[in-house]
C-alpha positions as CSV (number, residue, x, y, z in Angstrom):
1,M,237.8,114.0,-110.1
2,S,236.0,113.4,-106.8
3,H,232.9,110.4,-106.7
4,H,230.2,111.9,-104.3
5,T,228.1,109.6,-103.1
6,I,225.3,109.9,-100.7
7,P,224.6,107.6,-97.7
8,S,221.5,105.2,-97.9
9,E,218.6,105.1,-95.7
10,T,219.5,101.1,-95.7
11,E,223.5,101.8,-94.8
12,P,224.6,99.2,-92.3
13,T,224.6,100.7,-89.4
14,G,228.0,98.8,-88.5
15,A,229.2,101.4,-91.3
16,R,228.1,104.0,-89.7
17,E,229.3,103.4,-86.7
18,S,232.6,103.1,-88.3
19,E,232.2,106.6,-90.0
20,A,231.6,107.7,-86.8
21,H,234.3,105.8,-85.2
22,A,236.9,107.9,-86.9
23,I,235.4,110.8,-87.6
24,R,235.7,110.9,-83.4
25,Q,239.5,110.1,-84.1
26,L,240.4,112.6,-86.3
27,K,238.7,115.5,-84.1
28,S,240.5,114.1,-81.3
29,F,243.8,113.9,-83.2
30,M,243.3,117.5,-84.2
31,Q,242.7,118.8,-80.8
32,A,245.4,116.6,-79.7
33,L,248.1,118.0,-82.5
34,S,246.6,121.8,-81.6
35,V,248.5,121.3,-78.2
36,R,251.4,119.1,-79.7
37,A,250.4,116.6,-77.5
38,V,250.4,113.5,-80.0
39,G,252.6,110.8,-81.6
40,Q,253.2,108.7,-84.6
41,A,251.1,105.9,-83.0
42,E,247.8,107.9,-82.3
43,F,248.3,109.1,-86.0
44,E,248.8,104.9,-86.9
45,S,245.5,104.4,-84.8
46,L,244.0,107.2,-87.0
47,R,245.7,106.5,-90.7
48,Q,244.2,102.6,-90.0
49,S,240.3,104.1,-88.5
50,F,240.1,106.1,-91.8
51,N,241.9,103.4,-93.8
52,T,238.9,101.2,-93.1
53,L,236.5,102.7,-94.7
54,P,235.3,102.5,-98.0
55,K,233.6,105.9,-98.0
56,L,236.8,107.5,-97.3
57,R,238.0,105.7,-101.0
58,E,235.2,106.7,-102.5
59,L,235.4,110.3,-101.8
60,S,238.5,111.0,-103.5
61,E,242.2,109.5,-103.9
62,D,242.2,113.4,-102.8
63,A,241.5,112.6,-99.4
64,C,243.5,109.4,-98.6
65,Q,246.3,111.8,-100.3
66,R,246.1,114.4,-97.1
67,L,246.7,111.4,-94.8
68,R,249.7,110.7,-96.3
69,K,250.7,114.5,-96.3
70,A,249.5,114.4,-92.9
71,E,251.8,111.8,-91.9
72,R,255.0,112.9,-93.6
73,F,254.6,116.3,-91.6
74,L,254.2,115.1,-88.7
75,R,257.7,112.8,-89.2
76,S,259.6,116.4,-89.9
77,A,257.7,117.7,-87.0
78,E,255.7,120.3,-89.5
79,I,253.0,120.2,-86.5
80,G,251.0,123.4,-88.7
81,S,251.1,121.9,-91.9
82,A,249.3,118.2,-90.8
83,L,246.8,120.9,-89.4
84,Y,246.5,122.0,-92.4
85,E,245.3,118.7,-93.9
86,L,243.6,117.1,-91.9
87,R,241.6,119.9,-91.8
88,L,241.0,120.3,-95.5
89,L,240.2,116.4,-95.2
90,A,237.7,117.3,-92.2
91,S,236.3,119.8,-94.8
92,Q,235.5,117.2,-97.2
93,L,234.2,114.6,-94.5
94,Q,231.9,117.7,-93.7
95,A,231.2,118.0,-97.4
96,H,230.4,114.7,-98.1
97,S,228.4,113.5,-94.9
98,P,226.4,116.3,-93.0
99,E,225.4,114.6,-90.6
100,F,229.4,113.7,-89.5
101,G,230.2,117.1,-90.3
102,K,228.3,119.0,-87.5
103,T,230.7,116.1,-85.3
104,L,233.8,118.2,-86.4
105,D,232.3,121.4,-86.5
106,Y,234.1,122.5,-83.4
107,A,237.5,120.6,-84.1
108,I,238.3,122.6,-87.2
């Protein structure tokens, strides 16, 4: 069961900036992955960005699982499957936060 929360108007700017940074990294990573221009270091950077976001953990265990699956697929050179998992993660983030969904629209 996922836990959806609505961002409050009093949410610290730092948290919003962290979310925006993670979304930008996801978008950039997906674009680079689609042309096969990424490696493990880039994925590790992306994963660490998302692991620091409390909202990702609030969203659901499923969102965290998608990152783990994408990493496994990348390690076995299954780029299409990794992109699929990241697109599903992006869709979850879009549904959770329409503000950040706008940022991802053209990436997925």
